[in-house]
MDAnalysis code that builds the backbone (N, CA, C; Angstrom):
import MDAnalysis as mda
import numpy as np

u = mda.Universe.empty(705, n_residues=235, atom_resindex=np.repeat(np.arange(235), 3), trajectory=True)
u.add_TopologyAttr("name", ["N", "CA", "C"] * 235)
u.add_TopologyAttr("resid", np.arange(1, 236))
u.add_TopologyAttr("resname", ["UNK", "UNK", "UNK", "UNK", "UNK", "UNK", "UNK", "UNK", "UNK", "UNK", "UNK", "UNK", "UNK", "UNK", "UNK", "UNK", "UNK", "UNK", "UNK", "UNK", "UNK", "UNK", "UNK", "UNK", "UNK", "UNK", "UNK", "UNK", "UNK", "UNK", "UNK", "UNK", "UNK", "UNK", "UNK", "UNK", "UNK", "UNK", "UNK", "UNK", "UNK", "UNK", "UNK", "UNK", "UNK", "UNK", "UNK", "UNK", "UNK", "UNK", "UNK", "UNK", "UNK", "UNK", "UNK", "UNK", "UNK", "UNK", "UNK", "UNK", "UNK", "UNK", "UNK", "UNK", "UNK", "UNK", "UNK", "UNK", "UNK", "UNK", "UNK", "UNK", "UNK", "UNK", "UNK", "UNK", "UNK", "UNK", "UNK", "UNK", "UNK", "UNK", "UNK", "UNK", "UNK", "UNK", "UNK", "UNK", "UNK", "UNK", "UNK", "UNK", "UNK", "UNK", "UNK", "UNK", "UNK", "UNK", "UNK", "UNK", "UNK", "UNK", "UNK", "UNK", "UNK", "UNK", "UNK", "UNK", "UNK", "UNK", "UNK", "UNK", "UNK", "UNK", "UNK", "UNK", "UNK", "UNK", "UNK", "UNK", "UNK", "UNK", "UNK", "UNK", "UNK", "UNK", "UNK", "UNK", "UNK", "UNK", "UNK", "UNK", "UNK", "UNK", "UNK", "UNK", "UNK", "UNK", "UNK", "UNK", "UNK", "UNK", "UNK", "UNK", "UNK", "UNK", "UNK", "UNK", "UNK", "UNK", "UNK", "UNK", "UNK", "UNK", "UNK", "UNK", "UNK", "UNK", "UNK", "UNK", "UNK", "UNK", "UNK", "UNK", "UNK", "UNK", "UNK", "UNK", "UNK", "UNK", "UNK", "UNK", "UNK", "UNK", "UNK", "UNK", "UNK", "UNK", "UNK", "UNK", "UNK", "UNK", "UNK", "UNK", "UNK", "UNK", "UNK", "UNK", "UNK", "UNK", "UNK", "UNK", "UNK", "UNK", "UNK", "UNK", "UNK", "UNK", "UNK", "UNK", "UNK", "UNK", "UNK", "UNK", "UNK", "UNK", "UNK", "UNK", "UNK", "UNK", "UNK", "UNK", "UNK", "UNK", "UNK", "UNK", "UNK", "UNK", "UNK", "UNK", "UNK", "UNK", "UNK", "UNK", "UNK", "UNK", "UNK", "UNK", "UNK", "UNK", "UNK", "UNK", "UNK", "UNK", "UNK"])
u.atoms.positions = np.array([
    [130.632, -208.269, 20.605],
    [130.640, -207.585, 19.308],
    [129.294, -206.912, 19.086],
    [129.287, -205.681, 18.643],
    [128.057, -204.933, 18.420],
    [127.379, -205.409, 17.151],
    [126.064, -205.653, 17.238],
    [125.318, -206.102, 16.085],
    [125.066, -204.952, 15.128],
    [125.086, -205.181, 13.812],
    [124.778, -204.120, 12.855],
    [123.373, -203.595, 13.070],
    [123.177, -202.355, 12.726],
    [121.869, -201.731, 12.886],
    [120.862, -202.418, 11.970],
    [119.699, -202.719, 12.512],
    [118.627, -203.292, 11.702],
    [118.602, -204.804, 11.684],
    [119.552, -205.487, 12.319],
    [119.555, -206.943, 12.340],
    [118.472, -207.439, 13.273],
    [117.920, -208.611, 12.989],
    [116.874, -209.152, 13.848],
    [117.366, -209.317, 15.278],
    [116.541, -208.976, 16.194],
    [116.880, -209.159, 17.607],
    [117.615, -207.995, 18.209],
    [118.036, -206.992, 17.399],
    [118.738, -205.840, 17.958],
    [117.720, -204.891, 18.566],
    [118.070, -204.329, 19.696],
    [117.198, -203.411, 20.403],
    [117.924, -202.071, 20.528],
    [117.322, -201.029, 20.024],
    [117.951, -199.709, 20.085],
    [118.000, -199.229, 21.522],
    [119.159, -198.717, 21.919],
    [119.304, -198.184, 23.273],
    [118.536, -196.879, 23.394],
    [118.007, -196.591, 24.564],
    [117.329, -195.304, 24.757],
    [118.269, -194.150, 24.450],
    [117.686, -193.030, 23.992],
    [118.494, -191.868, 23.644],
    [119.332, -191.403, 24.827],
    [118.821, -191.579, 26.050],
    [119.545, -191.118, 27.230],
    [120.745, -191.983, 27.563],
    [120.874, -193.160, 26.892],
    [121.973, -194.074, 27.186],
    [122.814, -194.408, 25.964],
    [122.387, -194.011, 24.778],
    [123.074, -194.402, 23.554],
    [124.374, -193.632, 23.377],
    [125.328, -194.283, 22.668],
    [126.530, -193.583, 22.249],
    [127.713, -193.647, 23.190],
    [127.618, -194.332, 24.314],
    [128.744, -194.419, 25.231],
    [129.136, -193.053, 25.760],
    [130.446, -192.876, 26.008],
    [130.898, -191.607, 26.585],
    [130.774, -190.450, 25.597],
    [130.916, -190.763, 24.280],
    [130.756, -189.682, 23.300],
    [129.311, -189.190, 23.259],
    [128.374, -190.128, 23.381],
    [126.978, -189.729, 23.425],
    [126.663, -188.922, 24.664],
    [127.277, -189.316, 25.796],
    [127.045, -188.575, 27.043],
    [127.572, -187.150, 26.937],
    [128.770, -187.004, 26.350],
    [129.345, -185.670, 26.166],
    [128.463, -184.840, 25.244],
    [127.988, -185.458, 24.152],
    [127.132, -184.730, 23.211],
    [125.838, -184.271, 23.878],
    [125.224, -185.164, 24.647],
    [123.967, -184.796, 25.297],
    [124.158, -183.661, 26.303],
    [125.243, -183.715, 27.056],
    [125.498, -182.647, 28.032],
    [125.799, -181.323, 27.336],
    [126.548, -181.398, 26.226],
    [126.876, -180.175, 25.485],
    [125.619, -179.541, 24.895],
    [124.749, -180.371, 24.311],
    [123.522, -179.847, 23.710],
    [122.586, -179.318, 24.786],
    [122.565, -179.989, 25.953],
    [121.707, -179.522, 27.039],
    [122.183, -178.171, 27.578],
    [123.515, -178.001, 27.681],
    [124.057, -176.733, 28.194],
    [123.998, -175.627, 27.156],
    [124.269, -175.981, 25.889],
    [124.293, -174.969, 24.822],
    [123.547, -175.487, 23.603],
    [122.228, -175.472, 23.638],
    [121.473, -175.853, 22.443],
    [121.769, -174.894, 21.301],
    [121.569, -175.320, 20.055],
    [121.943, -174.467, 18.904],
    [121.360, -173.065, 18.950],
    [120.084, -172.929, 19.364],
    [119.496, -171.596, 19.384],
    [120.075, -170.718, 20.485],
    [120.745, -171.335, 21.458],
    [121.399, -170.571, 22.514],
    [122.859, -170.287, 22.170],
    [123.506, -171.234, 21.491],
    [124.899, -171.052, 21.095],
    [125.031, -170.006, 19.999],
    [124.099, -170.018, 19.043],
    [124.125, -169.064, 17.928],
    [122.759, -168.390, 17.834],
    [122.452, -167.509, 18.769],
    [121.132, -166.874, 18.772],
    [121.010, -165.837, 17.658],
    [119.768, -165.623, 17.209],
    [119.526, -164.563, 16.211],
    [118.783, -163.391, 16.819],
    [118.557, -163.400, 18.115],
    [117.975, -162.267, 18.815],
    [118.768, -162.003, 20.084],
    [118.729, -160.759, 20.542],
    [119.388, -160.384, 21.785],
    [118.456, -159.468, 22.574],
    [118.609, -159.385, 23.894],
    [117.763, -158.495, 24.693],
    [117.912, -157.040, 24.266],
    [116.875, -156.254, 24.527],
    [116.866, -154.855, 24.110],
    [117.970, -154.043, 24.770],
    [118.367, -154.412, 25.995],
    [119.395, -153.625, 26.676],
    [120.763, -153.752, 26.017],
    [120.887, -154.692, 25.066],
    [122.147, -154.822, 24.321],
    [122.422, -153.606, 23.440],
    [121.434, -152.742, 23.268],
    [121.639, -151.538, 22.454],
    [122.571, -150.541, 23.126],
    [122.835, -150.708, 24.421],
    [123.741, -149.808, 25.129],
    [125.172, -149.979, 24.619],
    [125.915, -148.853, 24.531],
    [127.287, -148.886, 24.007],
    [128.225, -149.708, 24.873],
    [127.940, -149.859, 26.159],
    [128.866, -150.587, 27.022],
    [128.976, -152.048, 26.611],
    [127.942, -152.566, 25.929],
    [127.976, -153.960, 25.490],
    [128.763, -154.147, 24.199],
    [129.158, -153.055, 23.554],
    [129.867, -153.158, 22.280],
    [131.328, -153.557, 22.480],
    [131.905, -153.203, 23.634],
    [133.350, -153.360, 23.798],
    [133.792, -154.818, 23.897],
    [132.892, -155.712, 24.265],
    [133.248, -157.132, 24.232],
    [133.507, -157.600, 22.813],
    [132.632, -157.215, 21.879],
    [132.805, -157.591, 20.475],
    [134.033, -156.907, 19.878],
    [134.257, -155.636, 20.233],
    [135.443, -154.934, 19.738],
    [136.725, -155.597, 20.224],
    [136.724, -156.054, 21.468],
    [137.882, -156.776, 21.994],
    [138.132, -158.045, 21.194],
    [137.070, -158.780, 20.908],
    [137.201, -160.020, 20.142],
    [137.692, -159.751, 18.724],
    [137.177, -158.688, 18.083],
    [137.605, -158.353, 16.726],
    [139.089, -157.973, 16.691],
    [139.522, -157.173, 17.671],
    [140.939, -156.811, 17.735],
    [141.807, -158.037, 17.986],
    [141.308, -158.975, 18.790],
    [142.056, -160.201, 19.084],
    [142.282, -161.021, 17.815],
    [141.287, -161.060, 16.937],
    [141.438, -161.790, 15.675],
    [142.546, -161.166, 14.826],
    [142.581, -159.830, 14.769],
    [143.634, -159.144, 14.003],
    [145.007, -159.389, 14.636],
    [145.070, -159.393, 15.962],
    [146.330, -159.681, 16.664],
    [146.838, -161.066, 16.273],
    [145.951, -162.056, 16.276],
    [146.357, -163.419, 15.934],
    [146.803, -163.520, 14.471],
    [146.081, -162.864, 13.566],
    [146.415, -162.947, 12.143],
    [147.771, -162.299, 11.860],
    [147.988, -161.089, 12.366],
    [149.262, -160.403, 12.112],
    [150.405, -161.076, 12.866],
    [150.134, -161.579, 14.065],
    [151.172, -162.291, 14.810],
    [151.591, -163.571, 14.125],
    [150.626, -164.263, 13.508],
    [150.959, -165.483, 12.762],
    [151.871, -165.170, 11.583],
    [151.571, -164.081, 10.866],
    [152.428, -163.685, 9.734],
    [153.842, -163.362, 10.204],
    [153.969, -162.652, 11.329],
    [155.291, -162.327, 11.860],
    [156.028, -163.578, 12.327],
    [155.300, -164.531, 12.906],
    [155.940, -165.762, 13.371],
    [156.445, -166.603, 12.201],
    [155.674, -166.620, 11.109],
    [156.086, -167.402, 9.936],
    [157.337, -166.818, 9.304],
    [157.392, -165.494, 9.189],
    [158.530, -164.847, 8.530],
    [159.741, -164.685, 9.446],
    [159.524, -164.751, 10.743],
    [160.639, -164.616, 11.676],
    [160.619, -163.281, 12.393],
    [161.142, -163.240, 13.627],
    [161.061, -162.023, 14.443],
    [161.870, -160.847, 13.911],
    [162.836, -161.112, 13.006],
    [163.650, -160.014, 12.459],
    [163.141, -159.520, 11.112],
    [162.064, -160.127, 10.595],
    [161.561, -159.796, 9.258],
    [161.204, -158.326, 9.135],
    [160.560, -157.793, 10.166],
    [160.073, -156.416, 10.052],
    [161.199, -155.389, 10.075],
    [162.420, -155.809, 10.426],
    [163.559, -154.893, 10.397],
    [164.106, -154.699, 8.982],
    [163.857, -155.667, 8.105],
    [164.485, -155.655, 6.781],
    [163.492, -155.540, 5.638],
    [162.198, -155.545, 5.921],
    [161.185, -155.527, 4.875],
    [160.179, -154.412, 5.150],
    [159.865, -153.635, 4.102],
    [158.861, -152.590, 4.258],
    [157.484, -153.168, 4.576],
    [157.141, -154.258, 3.862],
    [155.854, -154.894, 4.132],
    [155.846, -155.529, 5.525],
    [157.002, -156.088, 5.914],
    [157.105, -156.642, 7.259],
    [156.917, -155.573, 8.325],
    [157.460, -154.388, 8.071],
    [157.278, -153.289, 9.009],
    [155.809, -152.879, 9.092],
    [155.116, -152.925, 7.951],
    [153.683, -152.620, 7.928],
    [152.891, -153.646, 8.747],
    [153.203, -154.928, 8.559],
    [152.510, -155.981, 9.317],
    [152.796, -155.847, 10.804],
    [154.055, -155.519, 11.137],
    [154.402, -155.337, 12.549],
    [153.634, -154.157, 13.159],
    [153.442, -153.091, 12.358],
    [152.675, -151.944, 12.842],
    [151.210, -152.316, 13.059],
    [150.652, -153.115, 12.135],
    [149.285, -153.591, 12.326],
    [149.173, -154.418, 13.605],
    [150.182, -155.247, 13.841],
    [150.192, -156.076, 15.039],
    [150.243, -155.204, 16.298],
    [151.115, -154.200, 16.278],
    [151.252, -153.319, 17.434],
    [149.953, -152.586, 17.739],
    [149.361, -151.971, 16.719],
    [148.176, -151.154, 16.963],
    [146.939, -152.000, 17.242],
    [146.885, -153.200, 16.695],
    [145.769, -154.083, 17.060],
    [145.894, -154.532, 18.509],
    [147.134, -154.703, 18.994],
    [147.337, -155.012, 20.409],
    [146.912, -153.835, 21.279],
    [147.271, -152.617, 20.849],
    [146.871, -151.431, 21.605],
    [145.348, -151.341, 21.710],
    [144.661, -151.559, 20.589],
    [143.203, -151.522, 20.601],
    [142.629, -152.660, 21.440],
    [143.223, -153.836, 21.298],
    [142.771, -155.004, 22.066],
    [142.833, -154.730, 23.559],
    [143.951, -154.211, 24.021],
    [144.096, -153.941, 25.444],
    [143.174, -152.806, 25.884],
    [143.048, -151.767, 25.062],
    [142.176, -150.658, 25.418],
    [140.715, -151.077, 25.503],
    [140.243, -151.809, 24.494],
    [138.862, -152.288, 24.509],
    [138.626, -153.231, 25.693],
    [139.623, -154.069, 25.985],
    [139.450, -155.025, 27.073],
    [139.355, -154.326, 28.423],
    [140.155, -153.286, 28.616],
    [140.095, -152.543, 29.887],
    [138.721, -151.901, 30.057],
    [138.197, -151.276, 28.992],
    [136.868, -150.667, 29.079],
    [135.814, -151.739, 29.342],
    [135.926, -152.861, 28.646],
    [134.993, -153.975, 28.838],
    [135.063, -154.505, 30.272],
    [136.278, -154.655, 30.773],
    [136.479, -155.194, 32.122],
    [135.888, -154.270, 33.181],
    [136.210, -152.980, 33.098],
    [135.694, -152.051, 34.095],
    [134.201, -151.826, 33.944],
    [133.714, -151.828, 32.707],
    [132.279, -151.690, 32.506],
    [131.515, -152.820, 33.169],
    [132.020, -154.042, 33.023],
    [131.360, -155.189, 33.648],
    [131.568, -155.211, 35.158],
    [132.681, -154.651, 35.619],
    [132.905, -154.582, 37.060],
    [131.855, -153.690, 37.724],
    [131.656, -152.502, 37.166],
    [130.679, -151.585, 37.749],
    [129.239, -152.040, 37.501],
    [129.079, -152.995, 36.578],
    [127.759, -153.565, 36.332],
    [127.513, -154.808, 37.191],
    [128.544, -155.197, 37.972],
    [128.457, -156.418, 38.801],
    [128.088, -157.605, 37.925],
    [128.932, -157.848, 36.903],
    [128.611, -158.852, 35.901],
    [128.682, -160.286, 36.409],
    [129.084, -160.479, 37.651],
    [129.119, -161.831, 38.216],
    [127.759, -162.238, 38.768],
    [126.763, -161.374, 38.667],
    [125.416, -161.713, 39.129],
    [124.840, -162.865, 38.300],
    [123.863, -163.563, 38.880],
    [123.182, -164.625, 38.153],
    [124.057, -165.816, 37.856],
    [124.878, -166.207, 38.812],
    [125.773, -167.377, 38.666],
    [126.749, -167.194, 37.502],
    [127.225, -165.967, 37.327],
    [128.177, -165.679, 36.264],
    [129.586, -165.441, 36.807],
    [129.893, -165.951, 37.980],
    [131.204, -165.717, 38.587],
    [132.332, -166.270, 37.720],
    [132.148, -167.475, 37.173],
    [133.205, -168.062, 36.339],
    [133.384, -167.280, 35.039],
    [132.304, -166.719, 34.534],
    [132.421, -165.879, 33.337],
    [133.305, -164.673, 33.637],
    [133.080, -164.046, 34.776],
    [133.886, -162.902, 35.187],
    [135.335, -163.310, 35.429],
    [135.556, -164.441, 36.085],
    [136.909, -164.884, 36.418],
    [137.703, -165.195, 35.153],
    [137.103, -165.903, 34.194],
    [137.828, -166.223, 32.959],
    [138.201, -164.954, 32.196],
    [137.318, -163.955, 32.215],
    [137.641, -162.693, 31.548],
    [138.781, -161.968, 32.232],
    [138.756, -161.940, 33.583],
    [139.819, -161.251, 34.319],
    [141.166, -161.951, 34.138],
    [141.169, -163.290, 34.179],
    [142.425, -164.027, 33.998],
    [142.935, -163.875, 32.562],
    [142.021, -163.812, 31.591],
    [142.433, -163.575, 30.201],
    [143.115, -162.217, 30.070],
    [142.629, -161.232, 30.818],
    [143.270, -159.911, 30.809],
    [144.695, -160.002, 31.355],
    [144.879, -160.710, 32.468],
    [146.223, -160.857, 33.041],
    [147.148, -161.601, 32.078],
    [146.619, -162.647, 31.431],
    [147.427, -163.361, 30.441],
    [147.792, -162.484, 29.264],
    [146.899, -161.575, 28.890],
    [147.180, -160.664, 27.779],
    [148.277, -159.670, 28.143],
    [148.307, -159.252, 29.409],
    [149.376, -158.353, 29.853],
    [150.730, -159.043, 29.714],
    [150.804, -160.309, 30.139],
    [152.050, -161.071, 29.998],
    [152.442, -161.263, 28.546],
    [151.452, -161.516, 27.691],
    [151.737, -161.691, 26.260],
    [152.273, -160.403, 25.645],
    [151.662, -159.276, 26.002],
    [152.144, -157.992, 25.481],
    [153.556, -157.696, 25.978],
    [153.831, -158.012, 27.242],
    [155.164, -157.766, 27.804],
    [156.225, -158.567, 27.064],
    [155.973, -159.860, 26.836],
    [156.956, -160.683, 26.116],
    [157.082, -160.219, 24.663],
    [156.011, -159.635, 24.114],
    [156.111, -159.100, 22.756],
    [157.100, -157.963, 22.659],
    [157.107, -157.091, 23.663],
    [158.097, -156.007, 23.684],
    [159.509, -156.560, 23.807],
    [159.660, -157.699, 24.486],
    [160.992, -158.267, 24.705],
    [161.584, -158.897, 23.448],
    [160.762, -159.256, 22.457],
    [161.276, -159.951, 21.269],
    [161.324, -159.036, 20.046],
    [161.307, -157.729, 20.252],
    [161.372, -156.803, 19.117],
    [162.744, -156.766, 18.460],
    [163.771, -157.187, 19.185],
    [165.142, -157.156, 18.674],
    [165.592, -155.737, 18.315],
    [165.353, -154.817, 19.211],
    [165.852, -153.459, 19.044],
    [166.285, -152.932, 20.412],
    [166.686, -151.664, 20.460],
    [167.173, -151.107, 21.726],
    [166.063, -151.006, 22.773],
    [164.843, -150.802, 22.318],
    [163.728, -150.766, 23.265],
    [163.608, -152.089, 24.019],
    [163.663, -153.181, 23.271],
    [163.520, -154.487, 23.915],
    [164.699, -154.786, 24.845],
    [165.884, -154.346, 24.467],
    [167.045, -154.559, 25.342],
    [166.888, -153.777, 26.650],
    [166.443, -152.541, 26.557],
    [166.279, -151.723, 27.754],
    [165.189, -152.297, 28.659],
    [164.054, -152.701, 28.049],
    [162.958, -153.286, 28.828],
    [163.419, -154.558, 29.522],
    [164.187, -155.392, 28.814],
    [164.645, -156.657, 29.386],
    [165.594, -156.438, 30.556],
    [166.528, -155.514, 30.408],
    [167.488, -155.298, 31.494],
    [166.817, -154.690, 32.726],
    [165.813, -153.840, 32.497],
    [165.094, -153.263, 33.635],
    [164.215, -154.311, 34.319],
    [163.552, -155.133, 33.512],
    [162.665, -156.153, 34.078],
    [163.447, -157.243, 34.797],
    [164.672, -157.504, 34.336],
    [165.482, -158.567, 34.942],
    [165.661, -158.343, 36.433],
    [165.993, -157.127, 36.823],
    [166.231, -156.855, 38.243],
    [164.953, -157.021, 39.058],
    [163.836, -156.570, 38.500],
    [162.572, -156.709, 39.222],
    [162.174, -158.155, 39.411],
    [162.330, -158.965, 38.359],
    [161.967, -160.380, 38.454],
    [162.921, -161.147, 39.363],
    [164.208, -160.795, 39.312],
    [165.167, -161.448, 40.206],
    [164.884, -161.119, 41.672],
    [164.378, -159.912, 41.919],
    [164.130, -159.503, 43.302],
    [163.004, -160.313, 43.951],
    [162.099, -160.866, 43.116],
    [161.010, -161.685, 43.678],
    [161.255, -163.172, 43.478],
    [162.444, -163.522, 42.968],
    [162.850, -164.920, 42.926],
    [162.368, -165.739, 41.750],
    [161.902, -165.106, 40.684],
    [161.437, -165.897, 39.538],
    [162.300, -165.676, 38.296],
    [163.375, -164.911, 38.431],
    [164.226, -164.633, 37.286],
    [164.875, -165.873, 36.705],
    [165.107, -166.892, 37.542],
    [165.731, -168.125, 37.050],
    [164.777, -168.941, 36.188],
    [163.484, -168.760, 36.391],
    [162.490, -169.533, 35.641],
    [161.904, -168.744, 34.480],
    [161.908, -167.427, 34.600],
    [161.389, -166.546, 33.552],
    [162.477, -165.533, 33.235],
    [163.424, -165.965, 32.386],
    [164.621, -165.184, 32.099],
    [164.359, -164.244, 30.934],
    [164.140, -162.978, 31.225],
    [163.797, -162.017, 30.174],
    [164.956, -161.729, 29.238],
    [166.169, -162.115, 29.607],
    [167.322, -161.930, 28.722],
    [167.515, -163.110, 27.774],
    [166.708, -164.163, 27.953],
    [166.776, -165.333, 27.075],
    [165.772, -165.125, 25.941],
    [166.273, -164.719, 24.777],
    [165.388, -164.384, 23.660],
    [164.532, -165.571, 23.232],
    [165.130, -166.746, 23.142],
    [164.384, -167.933, 22.713],
    [163.244, -168.267, 23.661],
    [163.506, -168.166, 24.955],
    [162.455, -168.454, 25.933],
    [161.318, -167.440, 25.831],
    [161.657, -166.178, 25.712],
    [160.625, -165.150, 25.614],
    [159.826, -165.271, 24.322],
    [160.491, -165.672, 23.221],
    [159.783, -165.850, 21.957],
    [158.753, -166.964, 22.065],
    [159.112, -168.074, 22.705],
    [158.176, -169.182, 22.862],
    [157.015, -168.814, 23.784],
    [157.314, -168.061, 24.838],
    [156.235, -167.586, 25.703],
    [155.282, -166.694, 24.902],
    [155.847, -165.883, 24.020],
    [155.033, -164.888, 23.305],
    [154.197, -165.497, 22.185],
    [154.736, -166.453, 21.442],
    [154.017, -166.945, 20.269],
    [153.347, -168.294, 20.481],
    [153.631, -168.978, 21.607],
    [153.040, -170.308, 21.824],
    [152.261, -170.372, 23.132],
    [152.944, -170.261, 24.258],
    [152.339, -170.575, 25.551],
    [151.264, -169.565, 25.962],
    [151.624, -168.297, 26.002],
    [150.654, -167.299, 26.460],
    [149.490, -167.100, 25.483],
    [149.723, -167.066, 24.158],
    [148.567, -166.977, 23.251],
    [147.629, -168.172, 23.370],
    [148.192, -169.376, 23.596],
    [147.339, -170.553, 23.778],
    [146.481, -170.400, 25.025],
    [147.088, -169.906, 26.113],
    [146.345, -169.688, 27.352],
    [145.228, -168.670, 27.146],
    [145.556, -167.538, 26.530],
    [144.550, -166.500, 26.307],
    [143.453, -167.003, 25.379],
    [143.838, -167.735, 24.328],
    [142.847, -168.259, 23.392],
    [141.865, -169.211, 24.056],
    [142.369, -170.119, 24.892],
    [141.491, -171.058, 25.600],
    [140.554, -170.306, 26.536],
    [141.078, -169.320, 27.247],
    [140.249, -168.547, 28.170],
    [139.180, -167.747, 27.428],
    [139.522, -167.203, 26.265],
    [138.541, -166.445, 25.484],
    [137.410, -167.367, 25.019],
    [137.756, -168.562, 24.544],
    [136.734, -169.521, 24.109],
    [135.831, -169.915, 25.280],
    [136.440, -170.227, 26.429],
    [135.643, -170.563, 27.617],
    [134.744, -169.404, 28.025],
    [135.293, -168.197, 27.963],
    [134.528, -167.009, 28.322],
    [133.300, -166.862, 27.416],
    [133.494, -167.021, 26.119],
    [132.382, -166.887, 25.181],
    [131.328, -167.967, 25.399],
    [131.765, -169.206, 25.637],
    [130.811, -170.288, 25.881],
    [130.013, -170.040, 27.156],
    [130.677, -169.509, 28.182],
    [129.957, -169.213, 29.420],
    [128.970, -168.064, 29.237],
    [129.349, -167.092, 28.406],
    [128.423, -165.999, 28.103],
    [127.182, -166.553, 27.419],
    [127.371, -167.457, 26.464],
    [126.244, -168.065, 25.780],
    [125.414, -168.920, 26.740],
    [126.079, -169.602, 27.648],
    [125.368, -170.502, 28.578],
    [124.526, -169.720, 29.586],
    [125.113, -168.682, 30.189],
    [124.412, -167.916, 31.222],
    [123.620, -166.742, 30.667],
    [123.945, -166.327, 29.432],
    [123.264, -165.181, 28.861],
    [123.989, -163.881, 29.175],
    [123.604, -162.824, 28.455],
    [124.199, -161.515, 28.649],
    [123.670, -160.915, 29.950],
    [124.577, -160.427, 30.781],
    [124.158, -159.882, 32.069],
    [123.339, -158.614, 31.854],
    [122.169, -158.506, 32.500],
    [121.358, -157.291, 32.351],
    [121.936, -156.150, 33.164],
    [121.573, -154.926, 32.844],
    [122.050, -153.783, 33.639],
    [121.459, -153.815, 35.040],
    [122.101, -153.110, 35.947],
    [121.593, -153.033, 37.312],
    [120.271, -152.270, 37.335],
    [119.342, -152.758, 38.152],
    [118.045, -152.099, 38.256],
    [118.167, -150.825, 39.081],
    [117.323, -149.873, 38.806],
    [117.269, -148.657, 39.606],
    [116.756, -148.969, 41.008],
    [117.118, -148.198, 42.001],
    [116.647, -148.461, 43.366],
    [115.123, -148.532, 43.422],
    [114.655, -149.611, 44.032],
    [113.224, -149.787, 44.177],
    [112.532, -150.405, 42.990],
    [113.291, -150.709, 41.940],
    [112.722, -151.325, 40.742],
    [113.307, -152.710, 40.588],
    [112.499, -153.691, 40.388],
    [112.975, -155.074, 40.239],
    [113.822, -155.187, 38.992],
    [114.865, -156.023, 39.072],
    [115.768, -156.178, 37.927],
    [115.031, -156.704, 36.710],
    [114.036, -157.564, 36.944],
    [113.356, -158.163, 35.808],
    [112.561, -157.117, 35.034],
    [111.988, -156.131, 35.740],
    [111.168, -155.139, 35.061],
    [111.992, -154.157, 34.254],
    [113.308, -154.112, 34.519],
    [114.179, -153.188, 33.781],
    [114.622, -153.758, 32.459],
    [114.320, -155.047, 32.204],
    [114.748, -155.717, 30.988],
    [113.610, -155.713, 29.991],
    [113.835, -155.122, 28.838],
    [112.802, -155.065, 27.820],
    [112.764, -156.357, 27.028],
    [111.786, -156.448, 26.110],
    [111.668, -157.628, 25.283],
    [112.837, -157.705, 24.302],
    [113.248, -158.947, 23.894],
    [114.341, -159.081, 22.932],
    [114.001, -158.425, 21.605],
    [115.057, -157.937, 20.945],
    [114.891, -157.380, 19.615],
    [115.783, -158.127, 18.662],
    [115.446, -158.088, 17.383],
    [116.221, -158.787, 16.381],
    [117.567, -158.117, 16.193],
    [118.627, -158.921, 16.143],
    [119.957, -158.407, 15.848],
    [120.797, -159.534, 15.325],
    [121.739, -159.228, 14.463],
    [122.600, -160.258, 13.879],
    [124.019, -160.157, 14.381],
    [124.270, -159.232, 15.342],
    [125.619, -159.029, 15.806],
    [125.963, -159.995, 16.915],
    [127.132, -160.683, 16.860],
    [127.547, -161.546, 17.964],
    [127.927, -160.732, 19.171],
    [127.903, -161.344, 20.314],
    [128.206, -160.646, 21.544],
    [129.284, -161.395, 22.278],
    [130.397, -160.699, 22.668],
    [131.477, -161.324, 23.416],
    [131.487, -160.906, 24.861],
    [130.677, -159.939, 25.248],
    [130.684, -159.453, 26.620],
    [129.898, -160.342, 27.536],
    [130.205, -160.297, 28.806],
    [129.454, -161.079, 29.778],
    [128.356, -160.235, 30.361],
])
């Protein structure tokens, strides 16, 4: 039985050993992402480049996608067919998805040509790329649950392609219930987890600097940090 704190004869455990497994997890988390690193109030000067903006724009569009998608899920997939306000929310959802995918493609290619996996950032790059693939699947299932002629045509065309590679029995695009669950539960959860991991890795490894000019050391191309209050989602 653990003695109450402050009782005679009790000896405080060293900070490096206190707290059991929860203490160990806390210490590792703080060591990897101390508060000033997790929520910094300064960023390097090279962050002023426009290519670094698209990570934040992708994240902002993702928040709107989640908010409008939640409203559509609560009201039901047929709500936007019978309600003017529902049609407005569905339009917001559609265009936020368009912006999300567009910003993500620019962010992805920008980081590709910047070789953003430098400096032990390979996992940061991989989580971002896999999040993009998961987003493509989420958008595809979204088209399948529109409950209109577009979704019927897309489903019948996709059915033959998926059957030809042998996965039609497991991913049945003509099964509305299955596609709805993939769209509002499974794939968004996957993308959300990957986005969180991606952001934590960005904070842990730092924002990747631009490539140095030939003959110039990478370190000399990085200016001193400047004050900024904007969060950064790019790697």
